[in-house]
C-alpha positions as semicolon CSV with decimal commas, in nm:
position;residue;x (nm);y (nm);z (nm)
1;M;13,315;9,949;8,437
2;D;13,480;9,623;8,330
3;A;13,284;9,474;8,043
4;A;13,268;9,185;7,798
5;V;13,106;9,168;7,455
6;L;12,915;8,870;7,317
7;Y;13,111;8,847;6,994
8;S;13,049;8,661;6,668
9;G;13,289;8,839;6,433
10;G;12,993;8,990;6,245
11;K;12,898;9,353;6,197
12;D;12,646;9,381;6,483
13;S;12,868;9,241;6,757
14;T;13,157;9,445;6,620
15;M;12,953;9,764;6,630
16;A;12,838;9,676;6,982
17;L;13,206;9,638;7,071
18;Y;13,289;9,971;6,908
19;R;13,030;10,146;7,123
20;A;13,123;9,951;7,435
21;M;13,485;10,064;7,403
22;K;13,369;10,424;7,416
23;N;13,190;10,376;7,750
24;D;13,350;10,090;7,942
25;N;13,671;9,894;7,984
26;V;13,621;9,594;7,756
27;R;13,828;9,311;7,900
28;Y;13,694;9,016;7,705
29;L;13,523;8,905;7,386
30;V;13,289;8,611;7,438
31;S;13,203;8,362;7,162
32;M;12,966;8,067;7,182
33;V;13,055;7,788;6,940
34;S;12,741;7,592;6,850
35;D;12,727;7,238;6,715
36;N;12,387;7,323;6,566
37;P;12,401;7,528;6,241
38;Y;12,042;7,638;6,310
39;S;12,098;7,777;6,660
40;Y;11,824;8,019;6,767
41;M;12,060;8,219;6,986
42;F;12,407;8,220;6,838
43;H;12,581;8,316;6,517
44;V;12,725;8,003;6,353
45;P;12,905;8,068;6,017
46;N;13,281;8,104;6,069
47;I;13,243;8,151;6,445
48;R;13,582;7,990;6,514
49;W;13,751;8,275;6,328
50;T;13,672;8,504;6,621
51;R;14,001;8,371;6,756
52;L;14,171;8,569;6,479
53;S;13,938;8,866;6,533
54;S;14,042;8,872;6,897
55;K;14,408;8,899;6,799
56;A;14,331;9,161;6,534
57;I;14,147;9,379;6,785
58;G;14,376;9,305;7,080
59;I;14,114;9,190;7,332
60;P;14,128;8,838;7,482
61;L;13,863;8,586;7,377
62;I;13,671;8,355;7,607
63;E;13,515;8,073;7,406
64;G;13,227;7,855;7,517
65;S;13,068;7,553;7,351
66;T;12,705;7,456;7,313
67;T;12,506;7,180;7,144
68;G;12,280;7,456;7,011
69;V;11,957;7,290;7,123
70;K;11,682;7,551;7,156
71;E;11,652;7,686;7,511
72;E;11,906;7,429;7,636
73;E;12,182;7,641;7,480
74;L;12,097;7,913;7,731
75;K;12,239;7,698;8,010
76;D;12,571;7,688;7,827
77;L;12,581;8,067;7,802
78;K;12,484;8,100;8,167
79;R;12,786;7,896;8,269
80;L;13,008;8,132;8,073
81;L;12,847;8,439;8,229
82;K;12,929;8,302;8,572
83;V;13,293;8,280;8,466
84;L;13,280;8,648;8,365
85;R;13,130;8,742;8,699
86;E;13,408;8,553;8,879
87;R;13,656;8,762;8,680
88;R;13,487;9,079;8,807
89;V;13,319;9,171;8,480
90;K;13,016;9,392;8,547
91;V;12,860;9,445;8,203
92;L;12,781;9,227;7,901
93;Y;12,722;9,396;7,565
94;S;12,543;9,227;7,276
95;G;12,455;9,330;6,923
96;A;12,079;9,273;6,924
97;I;11,892;9,513;6,695
98;A;11,533;9,388;6,684
99;S;11,526;9,028;6,810
100;S;11,329;9,027;7,133
101;Y;11,389;8,651;7,153
102;Q;11,764;8,701;7,191
103;R;11,758;9,021;7,391
104;S;11,508;8,903;7,653
105;R;11,699;8,582;7,715
106;I;12,037;8,753;7,742
107;E;11,891;9,008;7,984
108;R;11,745;8,731;8,202
109;L;12,069;8,535;8,208
110;C;12,264;8,849;8,295
111;R;12,032;8,923;8,586
112;E;12,074;8,570;8,714
113;A;12,453;8,596;8,684
114;G;12,468;8,942;8,844
115;L;12,567;9,125;8,525
116;I;12,428;9,435;8,355
117;S;12,305;9,374;7,999
118;K;12,356;9,648;7,742
119;T;12,227;9,642;7,383
120;P;12,352;9,969;7,228
121;L;12,207;9,891;6,883
122;W;11,854;9,817;7,000
123;H;11,595;9,953;6,754
124;V;11,857;10,152;6,564
125;D;11,739;10,284;6,227
126;P;11,869;10,015;5,989
127;L;11,963;10,245;5,701
128;K;12,139;10,498;5,923
129;Y;12,312;10,210;6,097
130;M;12,444;10,062;5,773
131;M;12,559;10,407;5,664
132;E;12,743;10,446;5,994
133;I;12,927;10,120;5,930
134;L;13,044;10,258;5,597
135;D;13,129;10,602;5,735
136;L;13,345;10,446;6,006
137;R;13,524;10,241;5,738
138;F;13,452;9,899;5,875
139;E;13,531;9,635;5,614
140;V;13,248;9,382;5,625
141;I;13,177;9,085;5,400
142;V;12,865;8,871;5,362
143;T;12,927;8,514;5,477
144;A;12,577;8,364;5,456
145;V;12,245;8,442;5,287
146;A;11,903;8,285;5,340
147;A;11,624;8,494;5,192
148;E;11,438;8,550;4,866
149;G;11,629;8,780;4,634
150;F;11,975;8,656;4,726
151;D;12,193;8,423;4,523
152;S;12,548;8,288;4,552
153;S;12,697;8,608;4,410
154;W;12,627;8,780;4,742
155;L;12,863;8,551;4,929
156;G;13,194;8,724;4,993
157;R;13,067;9,066;4,884
158;R;13,173;9,369;5,082
159;I;12,911;9,598;5,225
160;D;12,939;9,922;5,029
161;Q;12,716;10,194;4,889
162;R;12,622;9,986;4,586
163;M;12,510;9,701;4,811
164;L;12,295;9,937;5,018
165;T;12,119;10,049;4,700
166;E;12,048;9,686;4,610
167;L;11,930;9,614;4,965
168;K;11,679;9,898;4,941
169;N;11,536;9,733;4,630
170;L;11,521;9,394;4,804
171;N;11,352;9,557;5,099
172;R;11,079;9,696;4,874
173;E;11,039;9,378;4,670
174;H;11,085;9,105;4,930
175;G;11,082;9,275;5,269
176;V;11,450;9,205;5,335
177;H;11,567;9,386;5,649
178;L;11,826;9,647;5,554
179;A;12,055;9,534;5,836
180;F;11,981;9,160;5,793
181;E;11,818;9,142;6,136
182;G;11,559;8,893;6,010
183;G;11,830;8,633;5,956
184;E;11,854;8,714;5,586
185;A;12,233;8,723;5,594
186;E;12,538;8,687;5,818
187;T;12,859;8,888;5,803
188;F;13,223;8,889;5,907
189;V;13,435;9,196;5,979
190;L;13,787;9,212;5,836
191;D;13,896;9,557;5,947
192;G;13,784;9,877;6,113
193;P;13,886;10,163;6,342
194;I;13,913;9,934;6,647
195;F;14,133;9,680;6,464
196;K;14,507;9,695;6,529
197;R;14,570;9,459;6,237
198;R;14,339;9,358;5,954
199;I;14,222;9,010;5,859
200;K;14,311;8,884;5,513
201;I;14,124;8,583;5,379
202;L;14,354;8,347;5,189
203;D;14,105;8,074;5,104
204;A;13,726;8,048;5,121
205;E;13,462;7,824;4,967
206;K;13,108;7,910;4,863
207;R;12,854;7,642;4,948
208;W;12,506;7,681;4,800
209;F;12,195;7,485;4,904
210;Q;11,913;7,564;4,657
211;D;11,788;7,881;4,829
212;S;12,062;7,966;5,080
213;G;12,438;7,959;5,105
214;V;12,746;8,001;5,319
215;L;13,094;8,135;5,256
216;E;13,321;7,908;5,458
217;I;13,650;8,073;5,546
218;R;13,919;7,807;5,506
219;D;14,233;8,011;5,575
220;A;14,305;8,365;5,692
221;I;14,593;8,563;5,841
222;L;14,657;8,895;6,011
223;V;14,836;9,164;5,814
224;D;14,963;9,506;5,914
225;K;14,741;9,799;5,832
226;D;14,856;10,060;5,581
């Protein structure tokens, strides 16, 4: 079936896309750009760089805007889902892992728009999931952190085996979710098996706010893969 993927550029939406491409014909990536950095529904850090992700992967991007006001932002997504339906898309994939808040609302909006909602990562084992990301050779960096145990040194780090070991310790000490599903961190994917070209960051700035921080990507380009 023709499908679209709610896409943020992070690891979860990228893994949802990876699985969607195995089962359906993914025609579009869909990104919601929120004016509110504390949106309940949508990924915010570096969301505009999904335009580059779209080119790297080779799937067109449909971009919507929202003020990011809680619950009101759902109306903005609903308008975009109607556009998908008009373009004969049947299925919307999303990268929800454990957030019933997000999943239930996306499912309701899909029903109202006449779309099928699929969440292929729902209740996945977080450690096995993170290991799968590594095994598949996705290149993922941390672009935001907001939980006890993190500091600015985490910003820009690549997810690797060493990081997983540290995350296990943070999970035991502070209850940090191993896949960041509690909002502890945000990510951005630079490369992977579904990428035709990889993303190279040329300039980025770390911004730290006492107990949380963001890596703001200032400039990036596409480069050919080895």
